[in-house]
N, C-alpha and C positions, 0 to 999 in steps of 0.2 A: 592278846593285842599284838599285832605285827610290829617288828622293830622298825625304827626310822632308818632310812637308807642314805648313805653319804657317798658322794662321788668326788674324787680329788684329782686334779690335773696338776702334775708337777713339772715345772719348766726350769730350764737352766742347768746348773751344775749338779754334781753328785751330792753336794752338801744340802741342796734343796730337797733332794730325794730323801735324805735322812730325816730332814725336818717334816716332810710329808708323812713318813712312816710314824713319826712321833705324834703328829696331829691325828692320824687315824687311830693310833693306840688310845689316845684320850677319848676320841669319839666312841670307840667300841666300849670303853669303860662307862660311858654315859648313855648307853642304850641304843647305839647305832650299829648298823652293819654296813660293811663296804659293798658298793655295787660298782661294776665296771661298765654299766650302761647309764649314760647321763640321763636318758629319758625316764629311768626308773627312780631317780634320786629325789629325795626330799630336801637335801641340802647339797649344793655344789660349792667346792672350794677350789679357787685358782691360786696355787702356790707360785707366785710370779717371780720373774727375774728382772732386775733393774740395772744390770751392769753396764750395758751399752745401748745405744739407740735402737738397734734392730731387736734386741731382747725385750726392750720396753714395748715396742710395737707389737711383737708377738704376744706378749702378755695381755695387752689391751684387746687385740683381735681375738684371742682365745676366750677372754671373758665374755665378749659380746656374742661370739659364736655359741658358746655353751648356754648362755642365757636365752638365746633364740631357740635353741633345741629344746629347752625345758623352762619356759617362762614362769611356770607355777612354782618351781623350786626356789627356796631361799638361796641366794648366791653371795659368797664371801670372797672378797679380794684379800689375799694374804701374801706373805713372803716379802721379798726384797723391794719390789715396787711399792708395796704398802708401807714398808718401814721407811723408805726414802721420801715418799711424797704424801703419805697418808693424811697428814693434818691439813694439807691444802688440795688434796685430791678431789676433783669435782666429778664424782661418779654416782649419779643419782640412782642408777640401777642396782648398785650394791646394797645389800641388806646390812652388811657390816664390812669394816676394814680392819685388818689385824696384822701387826708387824711380826717380825720373825725372831725376836730376841728371847723373851720369856714365854716359851711355848706352853708352860703349865697353866697360863691364863686362857687357853683356847676354850675350855668348857664354858667360860663366861660369855664368850662370843657365840658359841654354838647354841647356847640356851636363849640367846636374844637379850641377855642382861646388858651387854656392852655392844654399842654400834660402832665405836671407834676406839681402838686400843693399840697404842704404839708404845709398848713397854721397853725398858732397858733390860740388860742382862741380870739374871739372879746370881747368887753365889754359885760358883762352879760345883760345889759339893751337893747342891740340891737340884741340879739339872738332871732331867730324866735321861736314862741311857738304856732302858729296856724297851724293845719294840715288839708289839704283838703282830705286826704286819711288815713283811719285807716286799718291796716293789721291784727289786732287781730280778734278774733271771734266776731260775732255780739253781741252787748250789753256790750262788754268788751273793755277796753283801758288801755294803760300804761301812767303814768304821771311821768315824770322825774323831780326830785327836785334838783339834784345837779350833778356835773360831777367831775371826778377825785377822788383822795384819798390821805390823809395825813398819813395813818397808816404805810406805808412802811414795810409791812411784807417782810421778807427776800426772799421769793420765788416768789413774785408777780410782774408781769410786767405791771400792770395797771398804776402805776404812770409814767412809761416810755412811755406808749401809750397815756393815757388820761390826764396826768399831775396831778398837785396838786388839792386839793379840791376847787371847785368853786360852791358855793351855788347860786341857782337862786333866784332872788328877790321874796319875799313872795307874794307881790301883783300880780305878773305875774303868779305865781303858782295858786293862788286863782282864777284869771280870767280865766285861762285855764281850771280849774276844772269846773267852772260855764258853760263854753261853752260845755264841754263834757256832763254835766248833761242836758243842754238844748237840746242837740242832741240825747238824749235818752239813753246815756250810763248808765248802771246800776252798773257795777263792774269797779271801778277805782283802778288800781294796782299802788301803789306808789313805784317807783324804784329809786335806787341810788347805788353806790358802798357800802355805809354805810348810811342808813337812819338816824341813831342816830347822825351822825357827822354834820347834816345839821346846818348851821349857825356858825360853829366853826372856819371857815377859817379866821375870823377877830380877832381870839384870844380869843373870849368869850366863854360862855357856849353854849351847844346845844340848838337850838330853835325848835327841831323837835316836841316836845310835844305841843308847842305853835302853830306850823303849823297844826298839827293834830286836835287840838282844833278848829281852825278856819275852816278847811275843813269839819269836822264833824258837824259844826253848820250851814252849808249851807242848803238851802231849796231844796227839791226834793227827788225823790225815787231813792236812790243809796246806795252803800256800798263802803268802803275803805279797800283794802287789802295791807298789808305792806310786801314788799319783800326785804330782806337782811338787818339785823340789826347786827352789829358787837357785839359779847358778851362782849368784854372788855370795851365797852363804852355804854352799854345798858342804855337808857335815864331814869333818875329818874322821876317818875310820870306817865310813859307811861302805866303801868299795871292798875293803878287807873283810868286813862282816858278811857282806853278800857272797863273797867267794867261799867263805867258811860255812855258811848256813844255806842249805839247799831249799829250805822252806821259804826263803826270800827270793822271789823271782828276779832274774837279772833284767829287769825292765825299768828304765829310767825316764820319767816324764819331766823334762827340764825346759821350762818356757824361757828361752833366750830372748825372745821379743825382737831383737835386732842384733847387728854385729858392728855397725859403724860406731866408733867411739864417741863422736860428737852427738849423734842421735841418742845413744845410750845415756850420756851425761845429761842431756835435756830431759830424758825420761827419769832422771835421778837414780840411774842404775850405773854400776861400774862394769868393767869388763872390756874385752876387745876380741877380735878374731883369734889372736894368738893365745890369750888366756882361755877362751872357751874351747878351742881346738885341743889345748893341752889337757883340759878336763875330760873331753871326749876320748882322747888317746889313753889316758890313765884308766878309764873305765874299760875300754876294749882290750887293753893290754892285760889287765887282771881277769877280765871276764870276756873271753872271745865270743861267747854266745849272747852277749848283752844286746838288748834292743833299746834304742834311744828314740824317743818321741820329743818333738818340740812344738812350740807355738810361736809364730812370728807376726809382727804388726807392720802394716804398710800405711803410709800417709801421715805419719806423725810430723808435727811442725819442725821444719828444718831439714827434712829428708829431701834431698835432690837426687838427680840421676847418679851422681858419683857415690852418694851414700847407699843408694839401692844396689849399685854394682858391687860395692863392698859386701853387702848382704848376700847377693847372688853368688859371689865367689866363695863366701863362707859356706853356703849351703852345698855347693858343689864339692868342696873339700871335706866338709863334715860327713856327708853321705848319711843323713838321718834315715832311720828305718821308716819313721812316720813323721809327717809334718802337717800342722794345721796353720792357716793364716786368716787374719781378719783385718779389716780396715779400721783405722783409728776413729774413735767416736768422741766428739767434743762434748765432754760432760761438765755441767755446772758444778761448782764447789770443788773442782780439782785445780791444781796449779796450772795445768796445761791449757785450761779453758781460755785464758786471756792471752795466749801466745799468738793468736791470730783471730781475725774477724770471721763471722759466719760465711761471708762471701769468699774470703780466701780459703776457708776450710773446704767449701764445696769444690772449688777449682782443684785443690790438692787431692781431694777425694776422687775426683774423676781420673786424674793422672795415676793415682795409686792403684785404682782398679785395674788398669792396663798392666801395671807392674806386677800386681798380684797374679794375674793370669800367666804372665811370663814365668814367675817364680814357681807356680804350681805345676806348670808343664815340665820344668826341669826336675822338680821333686818327684813327680809321678814316675818318670823313667828310673830315678834312683831307687824308689821304693820297689818297683818291679824287679830291678836287678838284685836288690838286697833280699827279697823274698826267695830268690833262687837257691840260696844256701840251705833252705829247709827241705828241698826236694831230695828224696832218697833216704831220709831219716825218719825215725819213729818218735812220736810225741804223745803226751797225755792231752786229750781234748775234753773240755767241759762242754757238754751238749746243751744248747739253748733251745733248740726247736726241732721236732720231728716233722719232716715234710710229708704230709698226708698223701697216700696213694703212691709214694715212691720209696724205694729201698735206700734212703739216704737221710741224713740229719745235718743240721748246721750247728757249729760250735766254735770254740776258740782254743788255740794253743797258748802257751805262756807269752808268746810274742804279740798277742792281740788283746788289748784292753776292751772292756765292755763299751759299746756304743760309738767309739771313736775310731777304731781301727778296722782292718779287714776281718774276714771270717774264714773258717775252715769247713769245707763241705766234706762230709765223711760218707762214703758208700758202704752200705751194710744194712743188716736187719736187726730188729729188736732193741733199737736205741730209743730213749725218751729224754725229755728235758730234765736236766739235773744229773744225768749219768756222767760218769768219768770213765772214758774209754781210751784205749791205745789205738793209734792209727799210723799207718805209714804214708807219708806225703808223696804223692806221685807227680804232681805238677802244679804250676801256678796258673791262675786265670785272672788277669788284671791285677787287682790288689788283694785277691783272695787266694787261698790254698785249697787244693783238692787232695783227698787221701782215701785210703781203704781201711776199713775196720779190721783190726787184728784180734782173732779169737783169744 
């Protein structure tokens, strides 16, 4: 008897991808095999994102698109959108709706036993941490160290969806990292809503530096990339540890969100251009090769041209290697929701869109200039894709995180996805690098 086939579409952040890998692991244990062709699937799972309005729309659009491509398959709406709206979600086409907290209950949904399941979190000690399937590029994987968030930024729906901070037991994180290394994973991407908050849910100090100390002491050929560190609680001692441990990539993803003090206070964040520039200066002083990425929000209530100019000046002085920006989304159940009406929000949204374009034009030039420092040097490149019919492959050096930054094109033969090669960088092309394979 042939196995049932399951297709999963993972939307949103890296943490959703980890959840998708766990859902697939449960499916495989229950007699399913993964298919990458939606038309061949017996079951379709949309692991949705519900963080902001555009992500919610993408999740709904993806659901209906996949359902249209294979209307005979059972289709399950899972993930953040299901967790947030599942009990009032009017989605008649869905055969089941499943939240994203206790993933161990997925077999009950998969079997048809449960049509609506919006669970809370289980005890951290019984959460699954072994994955039979990895969805990232060969040689790269995400490792989640905590779930939820205690920061309570006024615009953010993460605590509504994923709850308060819940740090995973350190020994389980170490064991999972050891399995990834044994399986040949070279790039381990450490992810959380805020890495620096790891261990603070018991009321104590951050244990993130302690965790990175232990992870970077493990045997094996691997590197650690840190994704998402809240600037207001940047861990003491982290910069020094990074300078000491070469397995920790000097790559810092710090979502500053804004620089104007009044806007930051309205967001329930601390900080100022001076404080943030001081942090950036400390990182670059100790680690001249450091790469800094940030995310910025435009259009938050109270942002006027003066506040935007403060942000613009900050970006010019900070000279980020990479920057992403997005427009504020007015989310129900967040404190910022009632700061202005929907009509006022749309007017501000239209103005912020113009500011966003102005900001991104400035940052694009900065990124291109910053990339110039890699030309003439040799780096390790993790290959993601071999270009068929060409003597070249596409990969990433330490300065490029998966999916969000530029890429490195390597000229040469014999490379395949998952290879770790040395390349000499010869030039920049836009936000990408070009290099030549070194034998």
